[in-house]
C-alpha positions in Angstrom: 127.5 94.7 94.3 125.5 97.8 95.5 121.8 97.9 94.9 120.7 101.2 93.3 117.7 102.6 91.4 117.5 103.3 87.7 117.2 107.0 88.4 120.6 106.9 90.1 122.5 104.8 87.5 124.4 107.8 86.3 126.2 108.0 89.7 127.3 104.4 89.3 128.9 105.0 85.8 131.7 102.4 85.0 131.0 100.6 88.3 129.2 97.5 89.3 125.6 98.0 90.5 122.4 96.0 90.8 118.8 97.0 90.1 115.6 95.3 91.3 112.6 95.7 89.0 110.4 94.3 86.3 111.1 93.2 82.7 108.6 95.1 80.6 110.1 93.9 77.3 112.7 91.5 75.9 114.4 91.0 72.6 117.2 88.7 71.6 119.8 88.6 68.8 121.8 85.4 68.7 124.1 85.5 71.7 122.7 88.7 73.1 119.5 89.3 75.1 118.2 92.8 75.7 116.0 93.2 78.8 114.0 96.4 79.2 113.8 96.9 83.0 111.7 99.4 85.0 111.9 99.8 88.8 109.4 102.6 89.5 112.0 105.4 89.3 112.7 105.0 85.6 113.5 102.7 82.7 116.8 101.1 81.5 118.2 98.4 79.3 120.2 95.4 80.6 122.5 93.8 78.0 123.0 90.1 78.5 126.0 88.7 76.5 126.2 84.9 76.4 130.0 84.9 76.0 130.4 86.9 79.2 127.7 85.8 81.6 127.6 82.5 83.3 125.5 79.6 82.0 123.0 79.8 84.8 122.4 83.5 84.3 122.1 83.0 80.5 119.5 80.4 81.1 117.6 82.7 83.5 117.6 85.5 80.9 115.9 83.1 78.5 113.2 82.3 81.0 112.3 85.9 81.7 108.8 86.8 80.5 107.1 90.2 80.2 106.5 91.6 83.7 108.7 89.0 85.5 110.3 90.5 88.5 114.1 90.3 88.5 117.4 91.4 90.0 120.0 92.3 87.5 123.6 93.2 88.3 126.6 94.3 86.2 128.6 97.2 85.0 126.9 100.5 84.4 127.8 101.9 81.0 126.6 105.0 79.2 124.6 104.1 76.1 126.8 104.4 73.0 124.2 106.5 71.0 122.3 108.4 73.7 124.2 110.8 76.0 123.1 110.7 79.6 121.3 107.3 79.2 122.8 104.4 81.1 122.4 100.7 80.8 123.7 97.6 82.6 126.0 95.0 81.0 124.7 92.1 83.0 126.9 89.7 84.9 124.2 88.4 87.2 120.5 87.7 86.9 118.1 86.5 89.6 114.5 85.8 88.8 112.2 86.7 91.7 109.0 85.6 90.0 108.2 84.4 86.5 105.1 86.3 85.3 102.2 84.5 83.6 101.3 85.6 80.0 100.7 89.3 80.4 97.2 90.4 79.1 98.4 93.8 77.9 100.5 93.1 74.8 102.4 95.3 72.4 99.4 95.5 70.1 96.8 98.2 70.3 94.1 97.8 72.9 90.8 99.6 73.2 90.3 102.0 76.1 87.6 99.8 77.7 90.0 96.9 77.7 92.8 99.0 79.2 90.5 100.4 81.9 89.3 96.9 82.7 93.0 96.1 83.3 93.8 99.5 84.9 95.6 97.7 87.8 98.1 96.5 85.2 97.9 99.3 82.8 99.4 101.6 85.4 102.7 99.9 84.8 102.9 101.2 81.2 105.0 104.2 80.3 102.1 106.6 79.5 100.2 106.0 82.8 103.5 106.0 84.7 104.3 109.4 83.3 100.9 110.9 84.0 100.9 109.7 87.6 104.4 111.2 88.1 103.1 114.5 86.8 100.0 114.2 89.0 102.2 113.7 92.0 104.3 116.8 91.2 101.1 118.9 90.7 99.9 117.9 94.1 103.3 118.6 95.8 103.7 122.0 94.0 100.2 123.0 94.9 100.8 122.4 98.6 104.2 124.1 98.4 102.8 127.3 97.0 99.8 127.4 99.3 101.9 126.7 102.5 104.5 129.3 101.4 101.8 131.9 100.9 100.0 131.6 104.3 97.5 128.9 103.7 97.1 126.1 106.2 95.6 122.7 105.3 92.3 122.0 107.1 90.6 118.7 106.1 86.9 118.9 105.2 84.4 116.1 105.9 83.4 113.7 103.1 80.0 112.9 104.6 77.7 115.9 104.7 74.1 116.6 105.6 73.4 118.6 102.5 74.9 119.9 99.2 77.0 123.0 99.3 75.1 124.3 96.3 71.6 122.9 96.7 71.9 120.5 93.8 70.0 117.2 93.8 72.9 115.4 92.0 74.2 113.8 95.2 75.3 110.3 96.2 73.0 109.5 99.2 73.2 106.9 101.9 71.3 106.1 105.1 73.1 107.5 108.1 72.1 105.6 111.3 69.2 107.3 113.0 69.9 110.8 111.5 68.4 110.2 108.1 70.2 110.8 104.8 73.9 111.7 104.4 75.6 112.6 101.2 79.1 112.3 99.7 80.6 115.8 99.5 80.7 117.8 96.4 83.1 120.4 97.8 84.8 121.3 101.0 84.4 125.0 100.3 81.9 125.9 103.0 84.0 124.2 105.7 87.1 126.1 104.5 85.1 129.3 105.0 84.7 128.3 108.6 88.4 127.6 108.9 89.5 131.1 107.7 87.9 132.7 110.7 90.5 130.8 112.8 93.5 130.8 110.4 93.0 133.6 107.9 93.9 131.4 104.9 93.0 127.7 104.6 92.7 124.9 102.0 91.7 121.3 101.7 92.5 118.6 99.3 90.6 115.4 98.9 88.0 113.3 96.9 84.6 114.8 96.0 81.7 113.3 94.3 79.2 114.3 91.6 76.2 112.1 90.7 75.4 113.8 87.4 75.0 111.4 84.6 77.6 113.0 82.4 79.8 111.2 79.8 82.0 114.1 78.7 85.8 113.9 78.6 85.9 116.4 81.5 83.7 114.5 84.0 84.3 111.8 86.6 81.9 110.8 89.4 84.8 110.8 91.9 87.6 113.2 91.5 90.0 115.2 93.6 89.5 118.9 94.5 91.5 121.6 96.2 89.4 124.3 97.8 91.1 127.4 99.1 89.6 130.3 101.0 91.2 133.6 102.3 89.9 136.3 104.6 90.2 139.9 103.7 90.6 139.1 100.0 88.5 140.6 97.2 87.9 139.8 93.5 91.2 141.1 92.1 93.4 139.5 94.7 91.5 136.3 94.4 92.4 136.1 90.7 96.0 137.1 91.4 96.4 134.2 93.9 95.0 131.8 91.3 97.3 132.9 88.4 100.4 132.8 90.6 99.5 129.3 92.0 98.8 127.8 88.5 101.9 129.4 87.1 104.0 128.0 89.9 102.6 124.5 89.4 103.2 124.5 85.7 106.8 125.7 86.0 107.5 123.1 88.7 106.3 120.4 86.4 108.4 121.8 83.5 111.4 121.8 85.8 110.9 118.4 87.4 109.1 116.3 84.9 110.9 116.7 81.6 111.3 113.0 81.2 107.6 112.3 81.8 106.5 115.1 79.4 108.8 113.7 76.7 107.2 110.2 77.2 103.8 111.9 76.7 105.1 113.7 73.6 103.7 116.9 75.2 104.5 120.1 73.4 105.9 122.2 76.2 106.0 125.5 74.4 102.5 126.5 75.4 103.3 125.5 79.0 106.3 127.8 79.1 104.0 130.7 78.4 101.9 130.1 81.5 103.1 133.1 83.5 101.1 136.0 85.1 99.2 138.0 84.1 96.5 135.8 82.5 94.0 137.0 80.0 90.6 138.3 81.3 87.3 138.7 79.6 83.8 139.1 80.9 81.0 136.6 80.5 79.3 139.0 78.2 82.4 139.2 76.0 82.7 135.4 76.1 79.1 135.0 74.9 79.7 137.3 72.0 82.8 135.5 71.0 81.5 132.0 71.1 78.5 133.1 69.1 80.9 134.3 66.4 82.4 130.9 66.6 79.0 129.2 65.9 77.5 128.7 69.4 73.8 129.4 70.1 74.6 130.2 73.7 72.1 132.5 75.5 72.9 135.7 77.3 72.2 134.3 80.8 73.6 130.8 80.3 76.7 129.2 81.8 79.4 128.2 79.4 79.0 124.7 78.1 81.9 122.3 77.4 81.9 123.0 73.7 81.9 126.7 74.4 84.8 126.4 76.8 86.7 124.4 74.2 86.2 126.9 71.4 87.0 129.9 73.6 90.1 128.5 75.2 91.6 127.7 71.8 91.5 131.5 71.2 94.2 132.2 73.8 97.9 131.2 74.2 97.7 131.0 78.0 94.9 130.7 80.6 92.0 133.1 80.5 89.6 134.2 83.2 86.0 134.5 82.3 84.6 136.8 85.0 81.3 138.2 86.2 78.7 135.6 85.2 75.0 136.1 85.5 74.3 135.6 89.2 71.2 133.4 88.4 73.4 130.6 87.0 75.9 130.7 89.9 75.8 129.5 93.5 73.9 131.3 96.2 77.0 132.2 98.2 78.6 134.3 95.5 78.7 138.0 96.2 77.1 140.3 93.6 79.0 142.9 91.6 78.5 146.3 93.1 78.4 147.9 89.7 75.7 145.4 88.4 73.8 143.4 90.9 72.7 140.9 88.2 76.3 139.7 88.0 78.2 137.5 90.4 81.7 138.6 91.5 83.2 135.4 90.2 85.5 133.9 87.6 86.3 130.6 85.9 89.8 130.0 84.7 90.0 128.2 81.3 93.1 126.4 80.3 94.3 127.1 76.7 94.6 124.6 73.8 90.9 123.8 74.2 91.1 122.3 77.7 88.5 124.5 79.3 87.7 125.2 83.0 90.3 124.1 85.5 89.5 126.6 88.3 86.3 128.2 89.6 86.1 130.9 92.3 84.3 133.9 93.6 84.1 136.5 96.3 81.7 135.1 99.0 78.8 137.0 100.3 79.8 138.1 103.8 76.6 140.0 104.9 74.2 138.0 107.0 70.9 139.5 105.8 72.0 139.3 102.2 73.0 135.7 102.5 69.7 134.8 104.2 67.9 136.4 101.3 70.0 134.4 98.8 69.0 131.2 100.5 65.4 132.1 100.1 65.9 133.1 96.4 67.5 129.7 95.7 64.8 127.9 97.7 67.4 126.3 100.1 66.3 125.2 103.5 67.6 127.6 106.1 68.0 124.8 108.7 70.6 123.1 106.5 72.7 126.2 106.5 72.3 127.6 110.0 75.9 126.8 110.9 77.0 128.6 107.7 74.9 131.6 108.6 76.7 131.6 112.0 79.9 132.6 110.1 78.2 135.8 109.2 76.8 136.4 112.7 80.1 136.3 114.5 82.9 138.5 113.1 82.1 138.3 109.4 84.7 139.8 107.0 85.1 140.1 103.2 86.6 136.9 101.8 87.0 134.9 98.6 88.1 131.5 97.4 88.3 129.0 94.6 88.5 125.4 93.7 90.9 123.5 91.4 89.9 120.2 89.8 93.1 118.1 90.0 92.3 115.8 87.1 91.4 118.6 84.7 94.6 120.5 85.7 96.8 117.3 85.2 95.0 116.6 81.9 95.9 120.0 80.5 99.5 119.9 81.7 100.0 116.4 80.3 98.1 117.1 77.1 95.6 114.3 77.8 92.2 114.8 76.2 90.1 112.6 78.6 90.6 113.0 82.3 89.8 109.3 83.0 93.6 108.7 82.4 94.6 111.3 84.9 93.3 109.5 88.0 94.7 106.1 89.1 91.3 104.4 89.1 88.6 106.2 87.3 85.0 106.2 88.5 82.5 106.9 85.7 78.7 106.4 85.4 79.5 103.0 83.7 82.6 102.1 85.6 83.1 101.0 89.3 86.0 98.5 88.9 88.8 97.8 89.3 
């Protein structure tokens, strides 16, 4: 009897095959037992008929508990009511381990309970589907970047200072060198990499120590930072919209089963194709005020503002040219209005808000030095960064994508704590 995976059952139609997995549900009806099995690749039903199967196997079927690990063999048959769905009519059952009473029952559980048992909750269909989409997003992101001239250059997680001068950092003692901090972004290091490779990106965990409890924030999350030499504002936005469109279309193509499990309406995702909408920060302020916000002219968009604004559009929208005073020191100013930064945030539609942030970087040495002074940042902490402007500086631009926010939008998940395997929040450090 050939071992196969549930995802490959269709190729074994009307033949004998065996799957190894876990029983996530069981029901019985007289002389029939129906085992719901998953093996990591998918889900299927094993039908155990007392009149057909041996006494030992029938006894084993009765002993199977929720989450017991089993090997089930038999004939692969297409489900009589669901075309393309296959089940096993069991002729053999081997119990690998009888699970104890499983703490996650069929009844409703609160989010805190499920997060306390995240190591087990990951087995359930919803988290299973989200993690599969997350995997595809990561793969698609790398595919597009590699196919478009970007090379992956890893950035350090331990840094000597913040990339943006904020005090919201996780600090630690670093031997005899004083304080070290968990990185907030790999952007500055990717800027160094482009002078060797032209286009570069990183992908890894980053950390924010702000005490935020919103549905869009984690203290540890995954970020992709990309930088490109000889790229200006317009091309930077074009790269972003092509990348995001590619990722979404790959998920639609490869994760139909997962999106169905999540009951995700895929029609809005089908519309995610270039070009995206574009509005200025000034226009965004005017619109959110019409929607009831009290946002000031020189303020960054808040979470509620992003939610309201992104509900106005059927596909992603760039909000560009923010007041420079609310953005980072390294952002280049708009030549037409030096009070504005040559930057843009990309908001996902359906109320999901910011998923990408990027800008043209200031390439002039003297101007960048002036910005450090304006933002009251210690020059000694950025001397190496200034070197990039001393030796062969060129115009360049880049952006960062928050993985969990992107996955949350694609999956239709309101809180990003479900989009990472093990969430880290201000009130959660385990499991």
